[in-house]
Structures are given as C-alpha cells and as structure tokens.
C-alpha positions in Angstrom: -1.9 -17.1 -9.2 -5.0 -17.2 -11.3 -5.2 -17.9 -15.0 -6.8 -16.3 -18.0 -10.5 -17.5 -18.2 -10.7 -16.2 -21.8 -8.5 -17.1 -24.7 -5.9 -14.6 -25.6 -7.5 -11.8 -27.6 -6.4 -13.1 -30.9 -9.2 -11.5 -32.7 -7.9 -8.0 -31.7 -6.3 -6.2 -34.7 -3.4 -3.8 -34.4 -5.7 -1.1 -35.8 -7.8 -1.3 -32.6 -4.9 -0.5 -30.3 -4.3 3.2 -29.9 -1.0 4.6 -30.9 1.2 5.2 -27.8 0.9 9.0 -28.2 -2.9 9.0 -28.4 -4.9 11.1 -26.1 -5.2 9.4 -22.7 -9.0 9.4 -23.0 -8.7 7.2 -26.1 -6.2 4.9 -24.3 -8.4 4.7 -21.2 -11.5 3.8 -23.3 -9.5 1.1 -25.1 -8.2 -0.2 -21.7 -11.7 -0.8 -20.5 -12.5 -3.0 -23.5 -10.7 -5.8 -21.7 -12.1 -6.4 -18.1 -9.1 -8.1 -16.7 -10.9 -8.8 -13.4 -13.4 -11.0 -15.2 -11.0 -12.4 -17.8 -8.2 -13.3 -15.4 -9.8 -14.4 -12.2 -10.3 -11.3 -10.0 -8.7 -8.3 -8.5 -6.0 -10.0 -6.4 -4.5 -11.8 -9.4 -4.6 -8.8 -11.7 -3.2 -6.5 -9.1 -0.3 -8.8 -8.5 0.4 -9.3 -12.2 0.1 -5.5 -12.9 2.2 -4.4 -9.9 5.0 -7.0 -10.7 5.0 -6.0 -14.4 5.2 -2.3 -13.5 8.0 -2.9 -11.1 9.9 -5.0 -13.6 9.5 -2.4 -16.3 10.8 0.3 -14.1 13.8 -1.9 -13.1 14.7 -3.5 -16.4 12.4 -2.1 -19.2 11.0 -5.6 -19.7 7.2 -6.2 -20.1 5.1 -9.4 -20.3 5.2 -11.1 -23.6 1.6 -12.2 -23.9 -1.2 -10.0 -25.2 -3.6 -10.9 -22.4 -1.1 -10.0 -19.7 -0.3 -6.7 -21.4 -4.0 -5.9 -21.7 -4.5 -6.8 -18.0 -1.7 -4.4 -17.1 -3.2 -1.6 -19.1 -6.6 -2.2 -17.7 -5.2 -2.1 -14.1 -3.3 1.1 -14.9 -6.5 2.7 -16.1 -8.3 1.7 -12.9 -5.4 2.8 -10.8 -5.3 6.3 -12.3 -9.1 6.6 -12.2 -8.8 5.9 -8.5 -6.1 8.6 -8.2 -8.4 11.0 -10.0 -5.7 12.1 -12.5 -4.4 10.7 -15.8 -0.9 9.2 -15.7 2.0 11.6 -16.2 5.8 11.3 -16.4 7.1 7.7 -15.8 3.5 6.4 -15.3 2.5 7.7 -18.8 5.7 6.3 -20.2 4.7 2.9 -18.8 1.2 3.1 -20.3 2.7 4.0 -23.7 5.2 1.1 -23.4 2.3 -1.3 -22.8 0.6 -0.1 -25.9 3.8 -0.4 -28.0 4.3 -3.9 -26.7 0.7 -4.8 -27.6 1.1 -3.4 -31.1 4.4 -5.4 -31.4 2.7 -8.7 -30.5 0.2 -8.2 -33.4 2.7 -7.1 -36.1 2.8 -9.6 -38.9 5.9 -11.7 -39.1 8.2 -10.8 -41.9 
C-alpha cells in the first residue's frame, strides 16, 4: 500500500468540518478540499483504503482512527457518488455522516 505524502491535516479545525447532518452539497465541497489521490499516492491505494474502510464499517461499525485516512475515505465517497450521478442515500449516507463524526471526534480537545 501507499502512504500519505502530506502530513496529517493537523491545521484543520473542527469548525471547518461540516456537521454530519449538513446538506450533501456542503459535505461534497468539503470532501474535495483533500485530494486523496495526490496526498496518498494515487487511485489504487485510496480505492483499497476506502473500500476496506467502508466494508469494515458496514460489518463492525469501526472506522479508521487517523484524520488523513478518514478524509481520504470521504474524498473517495464523494468521487464514487459523483460517478454514480446521485448523492448518497440510506446506508451510504449514514457512512458519510459517520466519517464526518469521526473526523470531528479526532479534533475535539482532550478533556
């Protein structure tokens, strides 16, 4: 597998991440602020990462722990649904919302 060519997006603030219930257009626009193909070494790596993460989430509810992996998965979902021609619905939308929640959780201040 490839590796992230860019440091984890530590300069991203929680306020920049849409709420999980935001309009999909807002989510899609945010997803495109991280070009995972460029940041993580190409389509093949990102597709494998995103497809494995999606499968794992559907089976166990678990998501990647690192912000860059979460952003790559969201980017890939945006690209996937653009290719389909329709925004995600049902379980696919639940997955996108779970990715956003996990991203927000990674940036919450420790208590």
